C-alpha positions in Angstrom: 7.9 -21.5 1.8 9.2 -20.6 5.0 7.9 -21.7 8.4 6.3 -18.5 9.2 4.8 -17.8 5.9 2.8 -21.6 6.4 1.8 -20.0 10.0 0.6 -16.7 7.7 -1.6 -19.1 5.3 -3.1 -21.2 8.5 -3.9 -18.0 10.7 -5.7 -16.1 7.1 -7.5 -19.9 6.7 -8.4 -19.8 10.0 -9.8 -16.1 9.9 -11.9 -16.8 6.9 -13.4 -20.2 8.3 -14.8 -18.0 11.3 -16.1 -15.4 8.6 -17.8 -18.2 7.1 -19.5 -19.4 10.4 -20.8 -16.1 10.8 -22.6 -16.1 7.4 -23.7 -19.3 8.0 -25.5 -18.3 11.3 -26.8 -15.6 9.7 -28.0 -17.2 6.6 -29.3 -20.8 8.6 -28.7 -20.4 12.2 -25.9 -23.1 12.9 -22.4 -23.3 12.0 -21.3 -25.7 9.1 -20.5 -29.2 11.1 -16.7 -30.4 10.3 -18.8 -33.5 8.3 -20.2 -30.6 5.8 -16.3 -29.1 5.7 -15.4 -32.6 4.8 -18.0 -32.9 2.3 -17.2 -29.8 0.7 -13.3 -30.7 0.5 -14.5 -33.6 -1.3 -16.5 -31.9 -3.9 -13.7 -29.6 -4.2 -11.3 -32.5 -5.0 -13.5 -33.9 -7.1 -13.5 -30.2 -8.9 -9.9 -30.1 -8.9 -9.9 -33.5 -11.2 -12.5 -31.4 -13.5 -10.3 -28.7 -13.9 -7.5 -30.7 -14.4 -9.3 -32.4 -17.4 -10.1 -28.8 -18.9 -6.9 -27.3 -18.4 -5.2 -30.8 -20.1 -7.6 -32.7 -22.6 -10.5 -30.3 -23.1 -9.3 -26.2 -23.1 -11.9 -23.8 -21.7 -12.3 -20.3 -21.1 -10.8 -19.6 -17.4 -9.6 -23.3 -17.2 -6.2 -22.3 -15.8 -7.8 -19.5 -13.3 -10.6 -22.2 -12.0 -7.9 -24.7 -11.3 -5.7 -22.4 -9.1 -8.7 -21.3 -7.4 -9.8 -24.9 -6.6 -5.9 -26.0 -5.4 -5.9 -23.0 -3.0 -9.7 -23.4 -1.5 -8.5 -27.5 -1.6 -5.6 -26.2 0.6 -7.6 -24.1 2.6 -10.1 -26.7 3.4 -7.7 -29.6 4.7 -5.9 -26.5 7.0 -10.0 -25.9 8.3 -10.3 -30.2 8.7 -6.8 -30.2 10.2 -8.3 -27.4 12.5 -11.3 -28.6 13.4 -10.1 -32.4 14.4 -7.3 -31.6 16.6 -4.6 -31.9 14.0 -1.3 -29.7 13.9 -1.2 -29.4 10.1 2.2 -28.7 9.9 3.1 -31.4 12.3 1.2 -33.8 10.1 2.4 -32.4 7.1 5.9 -33.4 8.7 5.7 -36.4 9.4 4.1 -37.5 6.3 7.0 -35.7 4.2 9.7 -37.7 6.6 8.1 -40.7 6.7 7.7 -41.2 2.8 11.2 -39.6 2.2 12.3 -42.9 4.7 10.2 -45.0 1.9 11.6 -44.1 -1.0 14.8 -43.3 -0.1 
């Protein structure tokens, strides 16, 4: 994936989050906190694990599409969490990859 594509994914992710904030205010009179976004990510991460089990061990209808959706949603949530925590997700990924590459040679 090129940097421009990742930039597009980040921008689209943040726009979607803005629209969810608008819905949260409309329905609950307040936006979700960063902590609520983090809890939603943890819930989705657990569902990724469950969907992997469904796909690999306990075949059920739609397990592939549910897994694909939750993987995408989890990445979206990480982009949002990074943004809300004043972390540049591209820099964080670059630092992680560089450090890990050095560690494992």
